[in-house]
N, C-alpha and C positions, 0 to 999 in steps of 0.2 A: 615468595614468587606468586603464591596463590592470592595474595591480598594486594597486588600491585594495582594502583589506580591508573586510569587512562592517561592522565597528564604526566604520569611518572614513567611512561614507557621510554626506554632509552632509544636514542637514534642509532641505527646500526651503522651509519656512515659507510656504506658500501661504495667501493670504487667501481663504477660502471665502465666497462671497456669502451674505448672510442669507437670501435667498429659497430657495437650495438647501438650507440647513440646515433651514429650516422644512418644505420639501417632503419632505426625507428623514426627518425625525422625525415628521411629521404634526402634527395638532392635539393639544393636551393632552387626555388621556383616550382617544385612539385606541389601539387595541391591534392587534397583528398577528393575522391569522386563525389559527385552530387548524390543526394538521397534518391533521386529518380534517374539513376545512371542508365537504365534500360531505354530511356527515351532517345538516347544518342544513336540507337540502331534504327530509328525512324520507322518502326514497324507498328502499325495500329493493332495488329493481332497480338503482338507481344505486350504492348501497353495494356490492352484489354485483359489479357491473362494475368498480368501483374496486379492490376487494380482489383480484379476479382479475387485473387489470392489474398490480398490484404484485407478485403472486407468479409469474406466468408470462411476463411480458414479457422478451424476450431482450435488448432494449437496456439494461434495468436490470441484468440479470444480467451483461452484458458490462461495464457501468460498475463493478459490484461487483468483478469479476475484475480490472479495471484498477487499482482502488485497492488491492486486496490485493497485486497485483504491485508497485505503487509502494511499499507498506509494506515488502515484502521487499527491494526495491532500496535503500531507505533504511537498513535494518538492515545490508545488505551494505556500503554506503558507509561506515557508521559503524564497521565492523570495522577499517578502516585506522587508526583512532585507538587501537586496543588492541594490546598486545604479542602477539607470535607465539611460541608454544611448540611445539616438536617433540620427540616421544619416539619413538625407534626401538629395536627389539629384534630380536635374531636368535639362532638356535641352529643350530649345525652339529654333525653327528654323523659320525664316520668310524670305520671298522673295518678293521684290517689283519690279514690272515692271515699268520702267520709260519711259517717252516720252518727247521730247523736244518741245519748242514752235513752231518750224517749222514743227512739225508733224513727225519727224524722231524718231524712237525708239532707245533709247540707251540700254545698257545691263541690266539695273536695278541694284538692290542691294540685296545681301544676308547677313543676320545677324544671327549668331548663338550665343546664350547666354547659359552659363553653370552656374548653381547655386548649391552650396553644403552648408549644415549646419550641425553642430554637437552640440548636447546639452547633458548635464549630470546633473542628480539631485539625491539627497539623502534625504530621509525623516528621521529626527532624531526620534528615538523610545524613546521619553522622558518618557512616562508613561509605556512603556513595552508592549503595546498592540500587536505589531507585533511579538515580541519575545514570548509572551504568546500564541498567536494564532498558531505560528509555533510549540511550545512545545505541545499544545493540539492536533494538527494534528499528530505529531509524536507518542504521546501516543495512539491516536486512531488507528494508523497503527499497533502498538505493540499489542493492544487488538484484532485487526482483525487477526493477526497472531495466537494468542491463540485460537480465535474462529475457525480458520481452523483446528487446532490440535484437538479441542473438536469435531468438526464435523467428522473428520477422525476416532477418537477413538470411537465415538458413532456408526459410520457405521461399523467398524470392529467388535465391540462387538455384534452388531445386527446380523451380518453374522455368527459369531461364535455361538451365542445363537440359531439361526435358524438351523445351522448345527448339533449342539448337540441335539436339539429337534428332528430332523429327525432321528438321530442315535438311540435315546432312543425309539422313536416310532417304528422303525424297529425292535429293540430288543424285544419290547412288542409283536409285531405281530408274530415274530418267536417263542416266548414263548407261545403265545396263540395257 
């Protein structure tokens, strides 16, 4: 069980109760709310609060940073599936001063050596370890994108709840 590969995962073939399918899909003709659902209240103040929450909220910024980091880690994990190429180069310069037996100095000798090497290697992913690591990193990146959406939705609903609580409190005060 510990060596099962991703494509060999058995399909659980679960029977989903009809009531769950209907609740998840809704009634025919029902549509999901739009992404800017708060505009339906036609309140410029609420719209301003929601837009500000989306742009300056640090929780949303942290979630964005987490999914960017997860994307970078996924690219890094996928690099193990590619060949490795190394190119090295060097230059050495040496100069010797020469003198003759009679004590006269001749011009000496200059030597310049150039050296270059190129190597390439590829690791066969025989057991699928690199492929599975790359797929796991990609799935983590997808999960982090959903986390960002959850954080944004939670933030917006918190702002909307606070806004409507303030409006309800103001109405109570006016009534009192």
